[in-house]
C-alpha positions in Angstrom: 0.0 0.0 0.0 1.1 3.5 -0.8 1.7 5.9 2.1 -0.6 8.8 1.2 -0.7 12.0 3.3 -3.9 13.9 3.1 -2.7 17.5 3.2 -6.2 18.8 3.9 -8.4 21.5 2.4 -6.6 24.0 0.2 -9.4 26.2 -1.1 -12.9 26.8 -0.1 -15.8 28.9 -1.4 -15.8 32.7 -0.7 -18.3 35.5 -0.7 -17.3 36.4 -4.2 -20.3 36.1 -6.5 -18.6 33.7 -8.9 -17.6 31.1 -6.2 -20.1 31.5 -3.4 -21.5 28.0 -3.8 -18.2 26.0 -4.1 -14.8 25.5 -5.6 -13.6 22.1 -6.9 -11.7 20.1 -9.5 -8.7 22.2 -10.2 -6.2 22.1 -13.1 -2.6 22.4 -11.9 0.7 23.1 -13.5 4.1 23.8 -12.0 6.1 26.8 -13.0 9.5 26.9 -11.2 8.8 27.3 -7.5 5.1 28.1 -8.2 1.9 26.2 -9.0 -0.9 27.7 -11.1 -4.3 26.4 -10.1 -7.3 27.0 -12.4 -10.3 25.7 -10.7 -14.0 25.2 -11.2 -15.9 28.0 -9.3 -19.6 27.6 -8.7 -22.1 30.4 -8.2 -25.7 30.4 -7.0 -27.9 28.4 -9.4 -25.1 25.9 -10.1 -23.4 28.0 -12.8 -19.7 27.5 -13.2 -16.7 29.5 -14.3 -12.9 29.2 -13.9 -11.1 30.8 -11.0 -7.4 31.3 -10.5 -5.0 30.8 -7.6 -1.2 30.9 -7.5 0.7 28.8 -5.0 4.2 29.2 -3.6 5.5 25.6 -3.6 2.7 23.0 -3.7 0.6 24.1 -0.7 0.9 27.8 0.2 -1.5 30.3 -1.3 0.3 33.4 -2.7 -2.4 35.1 -4.7 -6.1 34.3 -5.5 -8.2 36.3 -8.0 -11.4 37.9 -6.7 -13.0 37.6 -10.2 -13.3 34.6 -12.6 -10.5 34.1 -15.0 -12.8 32.6 -17.6 -16.6 32.8 -17.8 -19.2 31.4 -20.2 -19.4 33.3 -23.4 -21.2 31.0 -25.9 -24.5 29.2 -26.0 -22.9 25.8 -25.7 -21.4 26.8 -22.3 -24.2 29.0 -21.0 -24.8 27.0 -17.9 -21.1 26.7 -17.0 -17.5 25.8 -17.8 -16.4 23.0 -15.6 -13.5 20.8 -14.5 -10.5 22.3 -16.2 -7.3 20.4 -17.0 -4.0 22.1 -18.1 -0.8 21.1 -19.9 1.9 23.0 -21.7 2.9 21.7 -25.1 6.0 23.5 -26.4 5.2 27.2 -25.8 1.4 26.9 -25.6 -0.9 26.1 -22.7 -3.8 23.8 -23.5 -6.7 24.3 -21.1 -9.5 21.8 -21.5 -12.8 22.0 -19.8 -16.4 20.7 -20.0 -18.9 23.1 -21.5 -22.5 22.6 -20.2 -25.5 24.2 -21.7 -28.0 22.8 -19.2 -28.6 19.8 -21.5 -25.3 18.6 -23.0 -21.8 18.4 -21.5 -19.0 18.4 -24.0 -15.2 18.8 -23.9 -13.7 22.1 -25.1 -10.3 23.7 -25.6 -8.8 27.1 -25.0 -5.1 28.0 -25.6 -2.9 30.6 -24.1 0.7 31.7 -24.1 0.6 33.4 -20.7 -2.3 32.0 -18.7 -3.9 35.4 -18.8 -5.2 35.7 -22.4 -7.0 32.7 -23.8 -8.2 31.9 -27.3 -11.4 29.8 -27.2 -11.1 26.9 -29.6 -14.6 25.6 -29.0 -16.0 22.0 -28.7 -13.4 19.5 -30.0 -15.1 16.2 -29.0 -17.8 14.7 -31.2 -21.3 16.0 -31.1 -23.2 12.9 -31.6 -26.5 11.3 -30.4 -26.5 7.9 -28.7 -28.3 6.4 -31.7 -25.5 7.6 -34.1 -22.8 6.4 -31.7 -24.4 3.0 -31.3 -24.9 2.6 -35.0 -21.2 3.3 -35.7 -19.6 1.6 -32.7 -21.6 -1.6 -33.1 -20.7 -1.9 -36.8 -17.9 -4.3 -35.9 -19.4 -6.0 -32.8 -21.4 -5.6 -29.7 -20.1 -2.9 -27.3 -20.3 -2.8 -23.5 -24.0 -2.6 -22.5 -23.1 0.1 -20.0 -22.8 2.6 -22.8 -26.6 2.3 -23.3 -27.2 2.6 -19.6 -25.1 5.7 -19.1 -25.7 7.5 -22.4 -29.1 7.0 -23.8 -30.7 9.7 -21.5 -33.8 7.7 -20.6 -34.6 7.5 -24.4 -35.2 11.2 -24.6 -33.9 12.4 -28.0 -34.6 16.1 -27.7 -35.1 18.6 -24.9 -36.0 22.3 -25.1 -35.4 22.2 -28.8 -31.9 20.8 -28.5 -30.7 17.3 -29.5 -29.6 15.1 -26.5 -26.0 14.2 -27.3 -23.6 11.8 -25.7 -21.8 13.4 -22.8 -18.1 13.5 -23.6 -16.1 14.8 -20.6 -12.7 14.6 -19.0 -10.9 15.9 -22.0 -7.2 15.7 -21.2 -4.2 16.3 -23.4 -0.8 14.5 -23.1 1.8 17.2 -22.2 3.9 16.6 -25.3 3.4 15.3 -28.8 4.0 11.6 -29.4 5.4 10.6 -32.8 4.7 14.2 -33.9 1.0 14.1 -33.0 -1.2 15.5 -30.3 -3.0 13.0 -28.1 -5.8 13.4 -25.7 -7.9 11.3 -23.5 -11.6 11.7 -23.2 -14.4 9.8 -21.5 -17.7 8.5 -22.8 -18.9 6.5 -19.8 -18.1 3.9 -18.6 -14.5 3.8 -20.0 -11.5 6.0 -20.9 -10.8 6.5 -24.5 -7.8 7.9 -26.4 -7.7 10.1 -29.5 -4.7 10.5 -31.7 -4.9 13.7 -33.7 -2.7 15.4 -36.3 -1.0 18.6 -35.3 -3.9 20.5 -36.8 -7.0 20.0 -34.6 -9.0 21.2 -37.6 -8.7 17.6 -38.8 -11.2 16.5 -36.1 -14.1 16.6 -38.7 -17.3 14.7 -38.8 -15.6 12.2 -41.1 -12.7 11.8 -38.6 -15.2 11.0 -35.8 -17.2 8.6 -38.0 -14.1 6.6 -38.7 -13.1 6.8 -35.0 -16.4 5.3 -33.8 -16.3 2.6 -36.5 -13.1 1.4 -34.8 -14.2 2.5 -31.3 -13.0 -0.6 -29.5 -9.5 0.1 -30.6 -9.4 3.4 -28.7 -10.5 2.2 -25.3 -7.5 2.7 -23.0 -8.9 1.7 -19.6 -12.0 -0.3 -18.7 -13.4 -0.8 -15.2 -11.6 -3.7 -13.7 -11.6 -3.7 -9.9 -14.4 -3.4 -7.3 -13.6 0.3 -6.5 -14.1 1.2 -10.1 -16.8 -1.2 -11.2 -19.4 1.3 -12.1 -17.3 3.5 -14.4 -14.0 5.3 -14.6 -12.8 8.6 -16.0 -9.7 10.7 -16.6 -8.2 12.6 -13.8 -4.9 14.4 -14.0 -2.9 15.0 -17.2 -0.5 12.1 -17.7 2.9 12.4 -16.1 5.9 11.1 -18.0 8.2 8.8 -16.0 10.9 6.3 -16.8 8.4 3.5 -16.5 5.6 5.0 -18.6 2.9 7.6 -18.5 1.6 7.8 -14.9 -2.2 8.3 -15.1 -4.1 9.4 -12.0 -7.8 8.8 -12.8 -11.0 8.4 -10.9 -12.9 5.2 -10.3 -16.5 5.0 -9.2 -18.5 2.3 -7.5 -22.0 2.2 -6.2 -22.8 1.7 -2.5 -25.7 1.9 -0.1 -24.8 5.6 0.3 -24.7 6.2 -3.5 -21.7 6.5 -5.8 -18.2 6.7 -4.2 -15.4 8.4 -6.2 -11.8 7.4 -5.5 -8.4 8.4 -6.9 -6.7 5.6 -8.9 -3.4 5.0 -10.6 -2.2 3.2 -13.8 0.8 3.3 -16.2 0.5 3.6 -20.0 3.2 2.8 -22.5 5.4 5.9 -23.4 5.3 5.4 -27.2 1.9 3.8 -27.4 -0.4 5.1 -24.6 -3.2 2.9 -25.8 -1.3 0.0 -24.1 -1.9 -0.3 -20.4 1.3 -1.5 -18.6 0.2 -1.6 -14.9 -2.7 -0.6 -12.6 -3.1 -0.5 -8.9 -5.7 -3.2 -7.8 -6.9 -0.9 -5.0 -7.7 2.8 -4.9 -4.8 5.3 -4.3 -7.0 7.2 -1.9 -10.7 7.3 -1.0 -13.1 9.6 0.8 -12.5 9.3 4.5 -12.5 12.8 6.1 -15.5 15.0 6.6 -14.5 17.4 3.8 -14.6 14.4 1.4 -17.7 12.6 2.8 -20.1 15.5 3.1 -20.7 18.3 0.6 -22.6 19.1 -2.6 -22.1 15.5 -3.6 -21.1 13.1 -0.8 -18.2 10.6 -0.9 -16.1 12.2 -3.6 -12.3 12.4 -4.2 -12.0 13.7 -7.8 -8.4 14.2 -8.9 -7.8 16.7 -11.7 -4.3 18.2 -11.2 -0.9 17.0 -10.1 2.6 18.4 -9.8 5.9 16.9 -8.7 8.4 18.5 -6.3 11.5 16.5 -5.9 10.2 12.9 -5.3 6.9 14.1 -3.9 3.7 13.9 -6.0 1.0 16.3 -5.0 -2.5 15.6 -6.3 -5.2 18.3 -6.2 -8.7 17.1 -6.1 -12.3 18.1 -5.7 -13.6 17.0 -2.2 -17.3 16.3 -2.0 -17.9 18.6 -5.0 -17.5 21.6 -2.7 -13.9 22.3 -1.8 -10.4 21.7 -3.1 -8.0 19.4 -1.2 -4.6 18.0 -1.7 -2.9 14.6 -1.1 0.7 13.7 -1.4 2.9 10.7 -1.7 6.3 9.5 -2.8 6.4 9.3 -6.6 9.1 6.6 -6.6 7.1 4.5 -4.1 4.0 4.8 -6.2 5.9 3.8 -9.4 7.5 0.8 -7.6 4.1 -0.4 -6.4 2.7 0.0 -9.9 5.5 -2.1 -11.4 4.6 -4.9 -9.0 1.1 -4.8 -10.5 1.8 -5.1 -14.2 -1.0 -6.1 -16.5 
């Protein structure tokens, strides 16, 4: 078992209008001695924007904005922009988040050179109904029946004049190109999938996605395997490159008498071919156990979304009970050693 230290609550809601209901699920990136946190901030009525906080080292707050860094601008994100993740590829920051219009939740991208000015790149995941997805994905065989359970929206095809689309969330880029191409993870429940894209994201056309879904089974990276993730899994923090492979911190969900329980989990993917799983912990990395994780807007939630490394210490920032931001830390070398004893 990994020795995990729960560092406690890092950020809580404030009286500022944009974050007076909660803060959660932060993106994190290290910049020298500092850490930039871009987090989901929730206002009254459950509308989300992106807040900003700068840490000195992994845990000490240096500055925190009193206004949102990014707010909804377009119809497809009118109800909120949620759950950011952040990587830097070459000289450009890639900020991904979920846009929610009150009906559909879809992965979006914004890019920046300085984490101050952002260019919105719009929705980059497929905008597809369950019927269209099922028709394409089953062309070469039966898919997991959980896709129907989680994505067919009680057979409702349209709501308020809008098509009900498959929710495609947890959009996370790898922090560098692999074989000259951009890669990103995304999640259509219940599994984590991988997209390999050319340098020009404009190639993510309807034709691209049709071909992708025709070979959908080939792009599933991780499937639920153990009891703590039996309901579904999803991407967490951006992959971290190590000597043994890409370290992926993700979330696993299982149903209980108290409802769903969200835990932080860990796996290793192959460096040159991240579609290949190398190792996975057979138990959760950490689970809800303290009051700030057990009780909140959604109970029993540890939802990891950002991670940084200082020397040999891995710091994982996570949403706690969908209401506050907490941090857990552990030895990176100890975690990798444990993973290597649990090879697939």
